[in-house]
C-alpha positions in Angstrom: 92.7 -12.0 -64.6 91.8 -12.3 -68.2 94.5 -12.2 -70.5 95.4 -8.3 -72.6 93.9 -8.7 -75.8 95.5 -6.3 -77.8 92.6 -4.0 -79.9 92.7 -3.7 -83.2 92.2 0.3 -84.3 91.9 1.3 -88.2 94.8 3.3 -89.2 93.0 5.9 -90.7 90.3 6.1 -88.0 92.7 6.6 -85.0 91.6 9.7 -84.1 95.3 11.6 -84.9 93.9 11.1 -89.1 90.7 12.4 -87.6 92.4 16.0 -86.1 93.9 15.8 -89.5 91.4 15.9 -91.6 89.3 18.6 -90.3 93.0 20.5 -89.7 93.3 20.0 -93.0 90.4 21.2 -94.6 90.0 24.1 -92.3 93.6 25.2 -93.6 91.5 24.2 -97.2 88.6 26.7 -96.3 90.8 29.4 -94.4 93.0 29.3 -98.0 90.2 29.8 -99.9 88.4 32.5 -97.4 92.2 34.3 -97.6 92.6 34.3 -101.1 89.1 35.9 -101.4 90.0 38.4 -99.4 93.1 39.2 -100.6 91.6 39.0 -104.0 89.1 41.6 -103.1 91.5 44.0 -101.8 94.0 43.7 -103.8 91.3 45.7 -106.2 90.1 48.0 -103.9 93.8 48.9 -103.8 93.5 49.4 -107.4 89.9 50.8 -108.1 91.4 53.2 -105.4 94.9 53.8 -106.8 93.3 54.4 -110.7 90.8 56.8 -108.7 93.1 59.1 -107.0 95.0 59.3 -110.2 92.2 60.5 -112.6 90.2 62.4 -110.2 91.1 65.6 -112.4 89.0 63.4 -115.9 86.2 65.2 -115.2 87.1 68.5 -114.3 89.5 68.8 -117.4 86.5 67.9 -119.2 84.1 69.6 -117.7 86.6 72.9 -117.9 88.2 72.6 -121.6 84.8 72.0 -123.4 81.4 73.2 -123.9 79.1 70.5 -122.8 76.1 72.2 -123.1 74.9 74.8 -126.0 71.6 77.0 -124.9 70.7 73.7 -122.9 70.9 71.5 -124.3 73.7 68.6 -125.0 76.6 69.0 -127.2 76.3 66.1 -128.6 78.7 66.8 -131.6 81.0 67.9 -129.8 81.2 65.4 -126.7 81.3 62.2 -128.4 84.3 63.4 -130.2 86.1 64.6 -127.3 84.6 61.1 -125.2 86.7 59.7 -128.1 89.9 61.4 -127.7 89.6 60.7 -124.3 88.9 57.0 -124.5 91.5 56.7 -127.7 94.1 58.2 -124.8 93.0 56.0 -122.0 90.6 52.9 -123.2 90.2 51.7 -119.6 87.4 55.1 -119.1 83.2 55.3 -119.3 82.7 59.1 -120.0 78.8 60.1 -119.8 77.3 63.7 -119.4 74.3 63.6 -116.6 71.7 66.6 -116.5 71.1 67.6 -112.6 68.3 65.2 -112.0 71.6 62.5 -113.4 70.1 61.2 -116.2 72.3 60.5 -118.8 72.2 62.9 -121.7 75.1 61.5 -124.1 77.5 59.1 -123.5 80.7 57.4 -124.6 81.1 53.9 -124.0 81.9 50.4 -125.9 79.1 48.2 -127.4 76.9 51.7 -125.9 74.5 49.1 -123.6 73.4 50.9 -120.5 71.0 49.3 -117.9 70.0 52.7 -115.9 68.2 56.0 -117.5 68.6 57.8 -114.0 72.2 58.2 -112.2 72.5 58.1 -108.7 73.9 61.4 -107.7 74.2 61.5 -104.2 78.3 59.3 -104.2 78.3 62.4 -107.3 78.2 65.0 -104.9 79.4 63.4 -102.4 83.2 63.0 -104.6 83.2 66.6 -105.5 82.7 67.6 -102.4 85.9 66.3 -101.0 87.2 67.2 -103.9 88.1 63.5 -104.8 90.3 63.0 -101.6 88.6 60.0 -100.6 87.3 56.5 -101.8 84.0 56.8 -103.2 82.4 54.2 -105.6 79.1 54.6 -107.8 77.4 53.1 -110.3 78.0 51.7 -113.0 75.1 52.7 -115.7 76.3 49.1 -117.9 76.1 47.3 -114.3 73.8 48.1 -112.3 75.1 45.0 -109.9 79.2 46.5 -109.5 80.0 50.0 -108.2 82.9 51.2 -109.6 85.2 53.9 -109.2 84.6 57.1 -111.1 85.5 60.9 -111.5 82.9 63.5 -111.6 82.6 67.5 -111.5 79.7 70.4 -112.2 79.0 71.5 -115.5 77.7 75.2 -116.0 76.4 76.9 -119.4 77.0 80.6 -118.3 77.3 79.8 -114.9 74.7 78.1 -114.8 74.8 74.8 -113.4 73.5 71.8 -116.2 74.5 69.4 -114.6 77.7 66.4 -114.2 80.3 64.5 -115.9 80.2 61.1 -114.5 83.2 59.1 -115.8 84.0 55.5 -115.0 87.2 54.0 -114.1 87.0 50.9 -115.6 85.0 50.3 -118.3 83.7 47.0 -119.8 86.4 46.3 -121.6 88.7 47.2 -119.2 87.3 44.6 -116.8 86.6 42.5 -119.5 90.7 42.3 -119.9 91.4 42.5 -117.0 89.1 40.3 -115.8 91.7 37.5 -118.4 94.6 38.5 -117.4 93.0 38.0 -113.3 92.4 35.3 -114.2 95.3 33.6 -115.6 97.3 35.0 -112.5 95.2 33.4 -110.4 95.2 30.1 -111.8 99.6 29.9 -111.7 99.3 31.6 -108.1 96.6 28.8 -106.8 98.9 26.6 -108.4 102.3 27.1 -108.2 102.2 29.5 -104.1 98.7 28.6 -102.7 99.5 24.2 -103.2 103.5 24.6 -101.7 102.1 26.3 -98.8 99.3 24.1 -98.2 102.3 21.3 -98.8 104.0 23.2 -96.7 101.2 23.4 -94.0 99.9 20.2 -94.3 103.4 18.5 -93.5 103.9 20.7 -90.5 100.9 20.3 -89.5 101.0 16.3 -89.1 104.1 16.4 -87.3 102.9 18.8 -84.9 99.2 16.3 -84.3 102.0 13.8 -84.3 103.9 15.1 -81.5 101.0 16.1 -79.7 98.9 12.7 -79.7 101.8 10.8 -79.0 101.1 11.1 -75.5 97.1 10.4 -75.5 98.6 7.1 -77.5 101.0 6.5 -74.1 97.9 7.1 -72.2 95.7 4.7 -74.2 97.8 1.8 -74.4 98.2 2.3 -70.1 94.5 2.0 -70.0 94.2 -0.9 -72.1 96.6 -2.2 -69.9 94.8 -1.2 -66.9 91.4 -2.8 -68.5 93.7 -5.8 -69.2 94.2 -7.1 -65.6 97.9 -5.3 -65.2 96.7 -3.2 -62.0 100.4 -1.8 -62.1 100.3 0.3 -65.2 100.4 3.5 -64.5 101.0 7.2 -67.4 104.2 8.0 -67.1 104.6 12.2 -69.1 106.8 14.5 -69.1 106.0 18.6 -68.1 102.5 20.1 -67.4 99.0 20.1 -69.3 96.3 18.4 -69.6 97.5 15.6 -70.7 99.6 15.2 -67.5 96.5 16.8 -65.4 94.9 13.8 -67.3 97.8 11.0 -67.0 98.0 12.1 -63.1 93.6 12.1 -62.1 94.4 8.4 -64.1 96.9 7.5 -61.3 95.5 8.6 -58.4 92.2 6.9 -59.3 93.9 3.7 -60.6 95.5 3.8 -56.7 92.3 4.0 -55.5 90.9 1.6 -57.2 94.0 -0.9 -56.5 92.9 0.2 -52.7 89.3 -0.6 -52.8 90.1 -3.6 -54.4 93.1 -4.8 -51.2 90.1 -3.7 -48.8 87.3 -5.7 -50.2 90.1 -8.6 -49.9 90.8 -7.7 -46.0 87.0 -7.6 -45.3 86.6 -11.0 -47.2 89.5 -12.2 -44.7 87.6 -10.7 -42.0 84.0 -12.3 -42.6 85.7 -15.6 -43.1 87.2 -15.3 -39.8 84.3 -14.2 -38.6 82.3 -17.0 -40.0 84.6 -19.4 -38.5 84.9 -17.5 -34.8 80.8 -17.2 -35.6 80.5 -21.5 -35.6 83.4 -21.6 -32.7 81.2 -18.8 -30.0 78.5 -20.0 -30.9 79.2 -23.9 -31.3 80.3 -23.9 -27.0 77.3 -22.9 -26.3 75.1 -24.3 -28.2 77.0 -28.3 -27.2 77.0 -27.6 -23.4 73.5 -26.6 -23.7 72.9 -29.6 -25.5 75.4 -31.7 -23.5 73.3 -30.6 -20.0 69.8 -30.8 -21.3 71.0 -34.6 -22.6 72.0 -34.8 -19.2 69.3 -34.1 -17.2 67.5 -35.9 -19.7 68.9 -39.4 -19.4 69.7 -39.0 -15.7 66.1 -37.7 -14.4 65.1 -40.3 -11.9 68.6 -39.9 -10.5 69.5 -36.4 -10.0 69.4 -34.9 -6.9 67.8 -31.1 -6.7 71.3 -29.9 -6.6 72.9 -31.2 -9.2 69.6 -30.4 -11.3 69.9 -26.8 -10.6 73.6 -27.1 -11.7 72.8 -28.0 -14.7 70.2 -25.5 -14.9 72.1 -23.6 -13.7 75.1 -23.8 -16.6 72.3 -23.9 -18.6 71.2 -20.6 -18.3 74.8 -19.1 -18.2 75.0 -20.5 -21.9 72.0 -19.5 -23.1 72.5 -15.4 -22.0 76.6 -15.7 -23.6 74.8 -16.8 -26.9 71.6 -14.3 -26.9 74.5 -11.6 -26.6 76.9 -13.0 -28.9 73.8 -12.6 -31.4 73.1 -9.4 -29.7 76.8 -8.3 -30.5 76.6 -9.0 -34.2 72.9 -7.6 -34.9 73.7 -4.1 -33.2 76.5 -4.3 -35.1 75.3 -4.8 -38.4 72.8 -1.7 -38.0 75.6 -0.3 -36.8 77.4 -0.6 -40.4 74.1 -1.0 -42.4 73.7 2.7 -41.2 69.5 1.5 -39.5 70.8 3.0 -35.9 70.8 6.4 -35.6 71.4 8.8 -32.3 68.6 10.7 -31.2 70.4 13.5 -29.0 69.3 14.9 -25.6 70.2 16.9 -22.8 70.6 14.5 -19.1 73.4 13.8 -16.5 76.3 12.0 -17.5 77.1 11.2 -14.2 73.7 9.7 -12.9 74.0 7.5 -16.0 77.8 6.9 -14.5 75.7 5.5 -11.5 72.9 3.2 -12.9 75.9 2.0 -14.9 78.6 1.6 -12.1 75.3 0.0 -9.8 74.6 -2.9 -12.4 78.6 -4.1 -12.4 78.9 -3.5 -9.2 77.7 -7.4 -8.7 80.0 -8.7 -11.8 82.9 -6.6 -10.0 82.6 -8.6 -6.1 83.5 -12.4 -7.0 86.5 -10.6 -8.1 87.0 -8.2 -5.5 87.8 -5.6 -7.6 87.1 -1.9 -7.1 84.7 -0.3 -9.2 85.1 3.5 -8.3 83.6 6.6 -9.9 85.3 9.6 -9.6 83.4 13.2 -11.1 82.9 16.9 -9.4 79.1 17.7 -7.8 78.8 20.5 -10.2 79.0 17.7 -13.5 77.3 20.3 -16.5 74.7 18.6 -18.4 75.4 16.6 -22.1 74.3 16.0 -25.0 74.1 12.4 -27.0 72.4 9.4 -26.9 71.6 8.3 -23.6 70.7 4.5 -24.7 74.1 4.6 -27.1 76.0 6.3 -24.2 74.9 3.6 -21.3 75.9 0.9 -24.3 79.0 2.6 -24.8 79.4 2.5 -20.8 78.8 -1.2 -20.7 81.0 -2.3 -23.8 83.9 -0.7 -22.1 83.2 -2.0 -18.7 82.7 -5.4 -20.0 86.4 -5.2 -21.0 87.6 -3.6 -18.2 86.2 -5.8 -15.8 87.4 -9.2 -18.6 91.1 -8.0 -18.5 91.7 -6.8 -14.3 92.8 -9.0 -12.3 91.0 -10.5 -9.6 91.3 -7.4 -6.4 92.1 -5.2 -9.4 91.1 -1.5 -10.1 88.4 0.0 -12.2 87.6 3.8 -11.9 85.9 6.1 -13.9 85.9 9.2 -13.9 84.5 12.5 -15.5 86.4 15.8 -16.1 84.3 19.1 -16.9 85.8 20.7 -19.3 85.7 24.1 -21.4 82.9 22.6 -24.3 83.3 18.9 -23.0 82.8 16.0 -20.1 85.7 13.8 -21.3 84.9 10.3 -19.7 88.1 7.5 -18.3 87.9 4.1 -17.7 90.9 2.7 -16.4 92.1 -0.4 -15.3 95.2 -1.6 -13.4 95.5 -5.4 -15.4 98.8 -5.7 -17.4 97.6 -3.9 -20.5 98.3 -4.2 -24.1 101.1 -5.4 -26.6 101.7 -2.4 -28.6 101.5 -5.3 -31.5 97.6 -5.1 -31.0 97.2 -1.7 -30.1 96.4 -0.2 -32.8 94.2 -3.2 -34.7 91.8 -3.5 -31.4 89.1 -1.3 -32.8 88.5 -2.9 -35.8 86.2 -5.8 -36.2 86.2 -9.8 -35.0 89.7 -8.5 -33.5 90.5 -9.8 -29.9 93.8 -8.5 -28.6 94.7 -10.9 -25.8 96.6 -9.1 -23.0 97.2 -11.6 -21.2 97.5 -15.3 -22.0 95.8 -16.3 -18.0 93.2 -14.3 -19.1 89.7 -15.8 -20.6 89.6 -14.5 -24.2 86.6 -16.7 -25.4 84.1 -13.7 -27.5 83.6 -12.5 -30.8 85.8 -9.3 -30.6 82.7 -6.8 -31.3 82.2 -5.3 -28.1 85.2 -2.3 -29.1 84.1 -2.2 -32.4 80.7 -1.4 -31.4 82.0 1.7 -29.2 83.9 3.0 -31.6 81.3 2.7 -34.4 78.5 4.6 -31.4 81.2 7.2 -31.0 80.9 7.9 -34.9 78.4 8.5 -35.7 78.1 11.3 -32.2 81.4 12.9 -34.0 83.7 11.4 -31.0 86.8 10.5 -31.0 88.2 7.9 -28.6 91.5 7.9 -27.3 93.3 4.4 -25.7 96.7 4.2 -23.8 97.7 0.8 -22.7 101.5 0.3 -20.4 102.5 -2.6 -19.5 102.2 -3.8 -15.8 100.6 -0.4 -15.3 96.6 -0.7 -17.0 94.6 1.1 -20.0 92.7 4.1 -20.0 89.6 4.1 -22.7 88.7 8.3 -22.5 86.4 10.0 -24.8 84.7 13.6 -24.8 80.5 14.6 -24.9 79.5 17.3 -25.7 78.7 19.5 -23.0 74.6 20.6 -23.5 73.9 24.8 -23.9 71.0 26.8 -23.3 70.0 27.9 -26.7 71.3 24.6 -28.2 68.5 22.8 -30.6 68.6 19.6 -29.2 66.4 17.9 -32.6 69.7 17.3 -34.6 70.0 14.4 -36.1 73.7 12.6 -36.0 74.5 11.5 -39.7 77.0 8.1 -41.1 80.4 10.6 -42.3 
């Protein structure tokens, strides 16, 4: 097993600092956006407040002064009025417009304007609502700037002549305000934002440290597990995604360890198989070789009876060898999922009678009573008939091997609601409780009695188990000391509307 290797990670390349850097950058961007929104909102608040306070400036100018004389702008009088108004409130700019919005005269610092006509829609809307709603208009000195304003219609002898248009917060005011505001924002940014960002950064780093603490624990445990410590497990308190991840890792680790143990067990079983195969194949091969050598050496002096006896022994050993190879080949195909059943309807009673007749010749020398019990009206069943014959034959071989001379084996068939129950009962000495759970395991041999020949690999019952598994059928075994053993399983009854082309798959 490899020693535990410590993986060094650069401190600033850790997940903690990556998350912290992203969070701090995001916080900084959000702070700038928030500051911009705050400045814009403050500016809009100021302009709306200014418009509310100065909404009556334009109506006063229009009502207290004669703005037009004989249809012409009274420029001399208006400029004096505009000048006096701006002395009182230097933040405003005053314009006289005709009915089309053309600027006739105005009073504004620097006397530089970019527009000849002022759009009238905002002015008309302002007059319609009597200054009760916040409406912004275009600054003639800066076409890209929208500002609060005051406006009023102008009449000469009841004739509508144009508008007084007063920009609130003109160019001079805006320049001064920008200087003051820039200084204010600098102080605000240096003091308030710095304090806020530093506090938020400290709190965030502490919070991230607490959040990633469990993540660091998880990483340490995973590294230990990777380096060979199979007992390493993640232990986290509380609930959440990380706890769920930790539990999932622990379950995965348990599964991996279980699989490793299972692989070790399988490896031990394979080693045992090799040993058993070597022993069980060596015995008949040695017998065959020995008798053939005897026949060859004593060919001239052997009697016909001796020669026949030797040949019969060679034949039995050959049969035994063939059966061992067939069992190994059949089990390997089942485990490799190469053998799949083809179900069809058939009479289970006829199949059982055929198997019984084939085994009567084996039961007779041991004086074993091999009997059948089943009703005459037994329904058809659905399964792979060849595989079912193999199951019955293996179970009978097992029963014949462990049933003493003069004993009894009974094969019974009982029709149930959905199935036919097949039971094979013998009156041998039974299986020990310790061995009973393992009789279907590969390469296991249950020694039911010391007086019975227990030769072979013990693959017969393993083959039975595999065949029934691919049919999705369970097998049950009950055994009592000095009473006997019963193997039983259920085969599904064939129904008239049942599809018989179903292919069973391995689970």
